N, C-alpha and C positions, 0 to 999 in steps of 0.2 A: 699527426699524433696517433699513437698506437692505441689499441683497445684496452690494454692493461693500464695504461697511463690514465685514460679517460674514466675507467671504473674506479681507480684509486683516488682520483681528484675529489676533494670534499667528502670523503667517505665518512668522517665523523658527522657532518650535517645530514647525510643520507640515513645514517643509522638513527640519529635523533628524530628525523622526520617520520621514519617507519614506526618507531616507538610511540611518538605522539599520535599518529594516525590510529594505531591499534588502541591506545587509551581512550581516544575520542570515540572510536567505534564501540567499545565496551561500555562506555558511560552512557551513550545514546540508546544502545540496544537494551540495557538493563534498567534504565530508570523507570520508575513508576509503572511496572508492568501491571495492566488490569487483568481482569478475569478473561480467561480464554474459554470461549463457549460458542454455542450456536443457538439460533432461535428461528422459528418458522412464522411466516406471516402470510395472510391472504390479502392480496392487493388487487384492486379494480383496475382494469386497463382503460386508458384513454388513448385513442388514435388521434394524433395531432398532425397538422400540416398536410392533410390530404388535398390533392388538387381537385379542382372543380369537376364534378362528375365521377370521381374515384370513391371507392369504398374499400374497406378492409374487413375481411372475415377472419374471425378468431374467437378465442374465449373471452368472456367478460371479466373473469377473475382468474388469477394465477396464484400458486403457492410459491413463495420464496423461502430460500434457506439463506440465512445470514450468519456468517461465522468470522471469528477473528478475536483479537484482544480488545476488550471494551473496559472502560472505566465504570460505566454503567451499562446495563443491558438496554440498549435503545429499542424503542417501539416505533416501527415504520409509521409514518403519517399516510393516511389514505387520502389520495388527491381526488 
């Protein structure tokens, strides 16, 4: 089977598939867009799963910048 024949086979289905894929992509990409923004938070670090006799040296608190599309501006929970 030549390349031209295999490209032309089911060309209608291929075109419909591409159109449906694009419609689905736009639908998912643009539905209920939330606020786009950023926020800063101070978070206390906890060092977990250190082996016996091991310690970790580092800051007690760090500043995080969180950004993206939010439906609500989330507040990080301090652990």
